[in-house]
VEXZAVEX-313362 format. One line per field, with one value per residue (C-alpha): residue in one letter; x, y, z; residue number from 1. Coordinates in steps of 0.02 Angstrom, whole numbers, padded with zeros to 5 digits. Layout:
tilum a ...
px X ...
py Y ...
pz Z ...
nuvo NUM ...
//
This chain:
tilum x x x x x x x x x x x x x x x x x x x x x x x x x x x x x x x x x x x x x x x x x x x x x x x x x x x x x x x x x x x x x x x x x x x x x x x x x x x x x x x x x x x x x x x x x x x x x x x x x x x x x x x x x x x x x x x x x x x x x x x x x x x x x x x x x x x x x x x x x x x x x x x x x x x x x x x x x x x x x x x x x x x x x x x x x x x x x x x x x x x x x x x x x x x x x x x x x x x x x x x x x x x x x x x x x x x x x x x x x x x x x x x x x x x x x x x x x x x x x x x x x x x x x x x x x x x x x x x x x x x x x x x x x x x x x x x x x x x x x x x x x x x x x x x x x x x x x x x x x x x x x x x x x x x x x x x x x x x x x x x x x x x x x x x x x x x x x x x x x x x x x x x x x x x x x x x x x x x x x x x x x x x x x x x x x x x x x x x x x x x x x x x x x x x x x x x x x x x x x x x x x x x x x x x x x x x x x x x x x x x x x x x x x x x x x x x x x x x x x x x x x x x x x x x x x x x x x x x x x x x x x x x x x x x x x x x x x x x x x x x x x x x x x x x x x x x x x x x x x x x x x x x x x x x
px 03376 03315 03421 03307 03553 03316 03219 03460 03447 03350 03375 03380 03423 03330 03257 03370 03528 03467 03443 03614 03716 03626 03514 03608 03665 03801 03785 03620 03483 03392 03321 03270 03109 03144 02988 03067 03171 03282 03358 03502 03477 03435 03552 03563 03650 03838 03825 03953 03889 03967 03953 03961 03816 03696 03519 03355 03170 03004 02912 02727 02665 02498 02472 02378 02413 02271 02136 01994 01911 02041 01916 01804 01913 01972 02137 02139 02138 02283 02456 02622 02785 02952 03105 03256 03437 03559 03747 03787 03936 04099 04139 04069 04034 03958 03900 03716 03675 03680 03690 03530 03556 03427 03433 03397 03300 03165 03125 03291 03306 03423 03456 03499 03644 03703 03842 03902 03924 04006 04180 04126 04048 04176 04259 04092 04037 04180 04078 03906 03764 03723 03537 03459 03271 03187 03077 02892 02866 03044 03142 03049 02938 02778 02860 02766 02837 02787 02817 02911 03041 03168 03312 03209 03158 03340 03353 03195 03153 03133 02963 02886 02973 02909 02730 02741 02817 02681 02547 02635 02637 02451 02413 02524 02441 02271 02338 02427 02289 02222 02395 02505 02433 02504 02685 02746 02909 02819 02745 02918 02991 02856 02903 03087 03043 02936 03081 03201 03087 03052 03239 03264 03379 03362 03451 03520 03634 03573 03662 03566 03609 03517 03329 03379 03439 03262 03203 03335 03277 03099 03159 03251 03089 02978 03087 03244 03256 03291 03442 03623 03704 03654 03759 03684 03772 03704 03579 03406 03285 03108 03139 03249 03081 03117 03102 03091 03269 03359 03392 03481 03580 03634 03687 03796 03882 03912 03984 04105 04164 04182 04282 04400 04432 04458 04585 04690 04784 04780 04593 04552 04651 04567 04387 04361 04209 04115 03960 03941 03980 03842 03716 03760 03747 03578 03513 03562 03481 03324 03307 03353 03369 03490 03480 03629 03661 03736 03751 03602 03667 03577 03565 03720 03618 03633 03499 03438 03456 03366 03459 03380 03409 03307 03403 03570 03521 03470 03632 03740 03646 03658 03843 03874 03824 03978 04163 04218 04078 04112 04290 04220 04095 04217 04267 04086 04015 04156 04133 03943 03972 04055 03913 04017 03901 03998 04053 03879 03806 03928 03877 03692 03727 03811 03659 03540 03620 03531 03687 03708 03525 03455 03352 03205 03030 02957 02783 02858 02972 02826 02722 02855 02888 02706 02649 02793 02903 02754 02688 02835 02776 02817 02857 03032 03039 03116 03279 03319 03468 03547 03386 03277 03146 03186 03037 02901 02887 02869 02742 02637 02637 02595 02434 02356 02461 02366 02361 02427 02403 02560 02556 02602 02736 02829 02890 02958 03147 03202 03274 03381 03531 03573 03754 03745 03878 03829 03929 03924 04013 04059 04015 03850 03716 03567 03614 03754 03827 03708 03566 03671 03708 03522 03481 03626 03558 03437 03545 03643 03771 03798 03968 03971 04108 04126 04234 04297 04315 04161 03997 03836 03884 04042 04040 04136 04264 04438 04446 04264 04213 04348 04285 04107 04167 04261 04108 03988 04109 04141 03984 04103 04257 04426 04550 04620 04520 04432 04589 04611 04452 04545 04633 04469 04508 04421 04475 04569 04460 04499 04609 04709 04837 04976 04913 04839 05007 05044 04870 04895 05051 04957 04825
py -04255 -04094 -04151 -04383 -04132 -04204 -04423 -04234 -04139 -04012 -03702 -03438 -03296 -03154 -03019 -02880 -02981 -03036 -02856 -02806 -02949 -03006 -02870 -02705 -02654 -02525 -02466 -02375 -02341 -02506 -02566 -02750 -02809 -02975 -03078 -03251 -03295 -03449 -03540 -03660 -03822 -03975 -04123 -04298 -04328 -04339 -04280 -04148 -04008 -03996 -03807 -03716 -03597 -03671 -03603 -03689 -03655 -03668 -03540 -03554 -03525 -03554 -03721 -03634 -03449 -03432 -03490 -03364 -03407 -03475 -03470 -03601 -03750 -03894 -03916 -03738 -03667 -03772 -03708 -03796 -03767 -03746 -03807 -03690 -03706 -03560 -03558 -03382 -03298 -03318 -03133 -03013 -02893 -03004 -02957 -02914 -03042 -03226 -03383 -03485 -03669 -03761 -03950 -04061 -04220 -04159 -04216 -04190 -04101 -03950 -03973 -04156 -04108 -03962 -04059 -04131 -03955 -03880 -03890 -03820 -03665 -03634 -03489 -03405 -03432 -03324 -03169 -03233 -03326 -03491 -03532 -03701 -03714 -03882 -03855 -03890 -04077 -04125 -04156 -04080 -03966 -04067 -04203 -04296 -04468 -04633 -04805 -04884 -05017 -04973 -05071 -05232 -05200 -05194 -05376 -05436 -05465 -05295 -05325 -05390 -05255 -05119 -05180 -05190 -05017 -04941 -05014 -04937 -04770 -04788 -04806 -04657 -04550 -04575 -04527 -04371 -04314 -04172 -04092 -04139 -04011 -03870 -03932 -03855 -03764 -03597 -03623 -03667 -03507 -03404 -03492 -03447 -03266 -03263 -03337 -03205 -03066 -03146 -03161 -02979 -02999 -02868 -02972 -03149 -03261 -03432 -03599 -03745 -03918 -04018 -03988 -03848 -03751 -03755 -03676 -03541 -03508 -03490 -03371 -03268 -03254 -03207 -03106 -03043 -02890 -03002 -03087 -03029 -03182 -03362 -03519 -03668 -03837 -03964 -03853 -03930 -03811 -03873 -03914 -04058 -04146 -04293 -04436 -04417 -04356 -04472 -04606 -04490 -04404 -04571 -04633 -04479 -04509 -04694 -04650 -04527 -04667 -04788 -04661 -04634 -04821 -04836 -04694 -04791 -04942 -05044 -05013 -05055 -05216 -05267 -05213 -05159 -05049 -05052 -04968 -05111 -05236 -05160 -05172 -05353 -05398 -05310 -05399 -05567 -05527 -05467 -05637 -05735 -05654 -05739 -05775 -05731 -05762 -05617 -05566 -05455 -05276 -05254 -05428 -05509 -05666 -05756 -05681 -05717 -05577 -05587 -05484 -05429 -05292 -05161 -05187 -05180 -05018 -04937 -04991 -04921 -04755 -04727 -04776 -04642 -04510 -04547 -04531 -04681 -04798 -04750 -04814 -04989 -04987 -05040 -05193 -05231 -05216 -05314 -05453 -05452 -05471 -05638 -05684 -05649 -05544 -05540 -05358 -05306 -05392 -05299 -05132 -05174 -05221 -05052 -04961 -05061 -05001 -04863 -04753 -04753 -04751 -04578 -04509 -04428 -04378 -04483 -04404 -04232 -04306 -04377 -04218 -04117 -04245 -04286 -04104 -03992 -04105 -04193 -04022 -03984 -03967 -04043 -04190 -04258 -04429 -04555 -04636 -04813 -04842 -05013 -05058 -05007 -04868 -04789 -04671 -04803 -04834 -04648 -04620 -04763 -04679 -04510 -04581 -04581 -04454 -04301 -04156 -03982 -03818 -03753 -03581 -03576 -03443 -03567 -03649 -03489 -03457 -03359 -03189 -03105 -02990 -03057 -03122 -03311 -03446 -03608 -03766 -03929 -04096 -04157 -04337 -04297 -04426 -04317 -04131 -04125 -03957 -03920 -03891 -03754 -03682 -03676 -03586 -03463 -03397 -03281 -03242 -03088 -03101 -03289 -03372 -03557 -03677 -03860 -03981 -04114 -04250 -04214 -04309 -04252 -04111 -04006 -03904 -04031 -04070 -03996 -03807 -03774 -03713 -03577 -03526 -03513 -03406 -03291 -03269 -03233 -03115 -03010 -03046 -03105 -03216 -03141 -03159 -03336 -03398 -03535 -03605 -03730 -03819 -03885 -04003 -04094 -04233 -04402 -04541 -04684 -04839 -04981 -05113 -05208 -05167 -05205 -05109 -04954 -04865 -04886 -04824 -04664 -04624 -04636 -04505
pz -06087 -05902 -05902 -05553 -05753 -05487 -05518 -05737 -05453 -05105 -04971 -04768 -04647 -04561 -04674 -04612 -04639 -04811 -04862 -04797 -04867 -05022 -05089 -05094 -05267 -05240 -05419 -05395 -05269 -05291 -05125 -05121 -05042 -04956 -04916 -04906 -04753 -04757 -04609 -04582 -04677 -04575 -04594 -04527 -04362 -04387 -04568 -04612 -04725 -04898 -04889 -04723 -04688 -04815 -04797 -04841 -04844 -04934 -05038 -05078 -05256 -05342 -05426 -05565 -05591 -05716 -05595 -05605 -05439 -05318 -05176 -05254 -05204 -05310 -05401 -05467 -05291 -05227 -05189 -05187 -05096 -05184 -05093 -05098 -05046 -05043 -05019 -04958 -05038 -04943 -04957 -04829 -04973 -05107 -05280 -05290 -05425 -05373 -05479 -05491 -05536 -05642 -05655 -05804 -05836 -05852 -05676 -05589 -05421 -05415 -05230 -05259 -05373 -05266 -05180 -05346 -05414 -05259 -05334 -05501 -05423 -05285 -05377 -05408 -05227 -05166 -05211 -05260 -05178 -05263 -05261 -05299 -05325 -05345 -05497 -05465 -05481 -05428 -05268 -05119 -05226 -05231 -05338 -05473 -05435 -05515 -05441 -05586 -05547 -05681 -05605 -05607 -05787 -05839 -05787 -05874 -06056 -06137 -06216 -06054 -05953 -06069 -06057 -05867 -05860 -05968 -05855 -05704 -05794 -05832 -05646 -05609 -05743 -05662 -05491 -05556 -05676 -05562 -05542 -05690 -05815 -05707 -05706 -05868 -05905 -05916 -05742 -05675 -05750 -05665 -05502 -05523 -05556 -05398 -05297 -05368 -05310 -05140 -05105 -05151 -05301 -05437 -05570 -05570 -05671 -05727 -05752 -05822 -05886 -06021 -05998 -05879 -06032 -06100 -05938 -05963 -06141 -06078 -05941 -06072 -06170 -06022 -05903 -05994 -05882 -05732 -05809 -05810 -05891 -05932 -05951 -06042 -06035 -06159 -06248 -06269 -06357 -06369 -06553 -06493 -06466 -06352 -06387 -06576 -06606 -06484 -06615 -06736 -06598 -06524 -06697 -06716 -06548 -06584 -06754 -06672 -06557 -06702 -06802 -06655 -06645 -06833 -06827 -06702 -06769 -06609 -06584 -06764 -06756 -06594 -06626 -06806 -06844 -06679 -06752 -06874 -06736 -06630 -06771 -06805 -06620 -06607 -06761 -06689 -06522 -06611 -06693 -06538 -06365 -06246 -06059 -05950 -05767 -05669 -05487 -05446 -05423 -05256 -05178 -05251 -05288 -05456 -05567 -05743 -05869 -06035 -06166 -06330 -06460 -06367 -06205 -06297 -06386 -06222 -06138 -06278 -06282 -06094 -06096 -06227 -06099 -05995 -06040 -05936 -05991 -06172 -06154 -06129 -06272 -06410 -06310 -06260 -06436 -06519 -06391 -06413 -06600 -06560 -06440 -06285 -06177 -06013 -06028 -06086 -05933 -05820 -05894 -05871 -05690 -05666 -05737 -05627 -05465 -05370 -05372 -05561 -05614 -05650 -05506 -05595 -05543 -05683 -05678 -05708 -05841 -05939 -05917 -06007 -06144 -06179 -06187 -06238 -06344 -06422 -06478 -06594 -06774 -06890 -06779 -06818 -06895 -06776 -06830 -06778 -06663 -06685 -06774 -06625 -06619 -06450 -06461 -06458 -06270 -06235 -06372 -06301 -06130 -06205 -06277 -06103 -06008 -05937 -06061 -06021 -06111 -06199 -06283 -06467 -06436 -06327 -06488 -06565 -06570 -06417 -06461 -06329 -06306 -06132 -06129 -06151 -06142 -06230 -06191 -06288 -06288 -06462 -06412 -06326 -06377 -06331 -06344 -06474 -06528 -06672 -06547 -06466 -06638 -06676 -06513 -06537 -06702 -06612 -06460 -06511 -06371 -06376 -06358 -06404 -06349 -06397 -06297 -06417 -06286 -06181 -06184 -06096 -05978 -05991 -05830 -05725 -05861 -05860 -05840 -05887 -05714 -05724 -05896 -05828 -05682 -05799 -05909 -05765 -05679 -05836 -05942 -06078 -06093 -06061 -06203 -06207 -06058 -06158 -06241 -06099 -06154 -06306 -06184 -06150 -06273 -06298 -06181 -06261 -06290 -06172 -06253 -06123 -05988 -06112 -06262 -06180 -06159 -06344 -06388 -06289 -06390 -06555 -06512
nuvo 1 2 3 4 5 6 7 8 9 10 11 12 13 14 15 16 17 18 19 20 21 22 23 24 25 26 27 28 29 30 31 32 33 34 35 36 37 38 39 40 41 42 43 44 45 46 47 48 49 50 51 52 53 54 55 56 57 58 59 60 61 62 63 64 65 66 67 68 69 70 71 72 73 74 75 76 77 78 79 80 81 82 83 84 85 86 87 88 89 90 91 92 93 94 95 96 97 98 99 100 101 102 103 104 105 106 107 108 109 110 111 112 113 114 115 116 117 118 119 120 121 122 123 124 125 126 127 128 129 130 131 132 133 134 135 136 137 138 139 140 141 142 143 144 145 146 147 148 149 150 151 152 153 154 155 156 157 158 159 160 161 162 163 164 165 166 167 168 169 170 171 172 173 174 175 176 177 178 179 180 181 182 183 184 185 186 187 188 189 190 191 192 193 194 195 196 197 198 199 200 201 202 203 204 205 206 207 208 209 210 211 212 213 214 215 216 217 218 219 220 221 222 223 224 225 226 227 228 229 230 231 232 233 234 235 236 237 238 239 240 241 242 243 244 245 246 247 248 249 250 251 252 253 254 255 256 257 258 259 260 261 262 263 264 265 266 267 268 269 270 271 272 273 274 275 276 277 278 279 280 281 282 283 284 285 286 287 288 289 290 291 292 293 294 295 296 297 298 299 300 301 302 303 304 305 306 307 308 309 310 311 312 313 314 315 316 317 318 319 320 321 322 323 324 325 326 327 328 329 330 331 332 333 334 335 336 337 338 339 340 341 342 343 344 345 346 347 348 349 350 351 352 353 354 355 356 357 358 359 360 361 362 363 364 365 366 367 368 369 370 371 372 373 374 375 376 377 378 379 380 381 382 383 384 385 386 387 388 389 390 391 392 393 394 395 396 397 398 399 400 401 402 403 404 405 406 407 408 409 410 411 412 413 414 415 416 417 418 419 420 421 422 423 424 425 426 427 428 429 430 431 432 433 434 435 436 437 438 439 440 441 442 443 444 445 446 447 448 449 450 451 452 453 454 455 456 457 458 459 460 461 462 463 464 465 466 467 468 469 470 471 472 473 474 475 476 477 478 479 480 481 482 483 484 485 486 487 488 489 490 491 492 493 494 495 496 497 498 499 500 501 502 503 504 505 506 507
//
């Protein structure tokens, strides 16, 4: 999933000014009580700010809110600091309710992804503050990091790399054991509510992506009175149960891509059924892994890459997250089916670079998966993807990961009448539309939109940011405002410079 959408994303003005500009609700006599002062964000010398006037600061919260004797010392008495970034509204007379941004992963930093989302939230920022809070365990909020060399593992044999990775996680689990049990979604929601109050906001709007939508659902359950609207992009209710459902969801996305190719004469002639080609290639690599030589993504030096079925399955699944990478999958899988792995090697090299690899706080990531997702009952049966059980490495880690307490009501459907906009990409390999449909059943004011050509994350595609702004500004969609999302169509699979123009005409 979370989903560093953290390791899926790093926030400030005098109290009097905060009250005047950000707290006053002209609709009634509500008077905010501001206890958190933010100041201008620090930046590196010569670095231009993405957003002028950005404010940052830290807010102290208890590590364990249920500690009975905080004065006794030990882990229960500790506190942690949440890192906050705020973009003040451009207007001198802003709306009283800001937008809070919740990242995915789990393990992503909200402040890390702030700049990436600046264009998407520009329209909203004209009259609303935008607030980014690094969830506990991510970014600058006492992160639960693990030293795991994922880029190096992409270049090694998958079995050996998995074993080495699990041992690194075992060391990390021991180091994080005193703190990890207090880094749950429910604790993070209580943190967000405390930040809302400290900044003096009576009500807020929420946007979350991937795992961030689960945080929103938990917020809806615990503090509905504090919420004006919510927007969930790539809905991931706890019933999604990572990693047990990832095989079936990835199979669905690959099948959608295969069907698109089969519906296009030029693509069918060139590649055939790419889902079958992928399964054949994986079966061959399962029986006999191959060694390739590629330029190392960081050093540029010739480097050996051992490719097997597990590595191929992981590459295909991660490529399905992205519209551009998915364009290359038909060509890559058809070539791999003929034992030509050059394009596959190029895609692996791309994933191994620091810029393209997900930046997650892996300790926080595993804490959520091994406690919250693992607690779903009945546990979903894992489905193989290209003949590979993608859940196994995570389940092995969860055997020794520190245990946290998760209340039974956390797994109940969230019922709410807060206006909610649910966004899904039809080709999403991890949070496809049926998860949004499941969550919407108990949200009485839910509006669900599906972008046919989108993958994981819809907010930055096409006109979606304008649709989000319309929804938050009016607590519902204006007539016809979402029609533009029908233009978010699947990208044409890559064929060749000569045949691509003809392919476009057939779609």
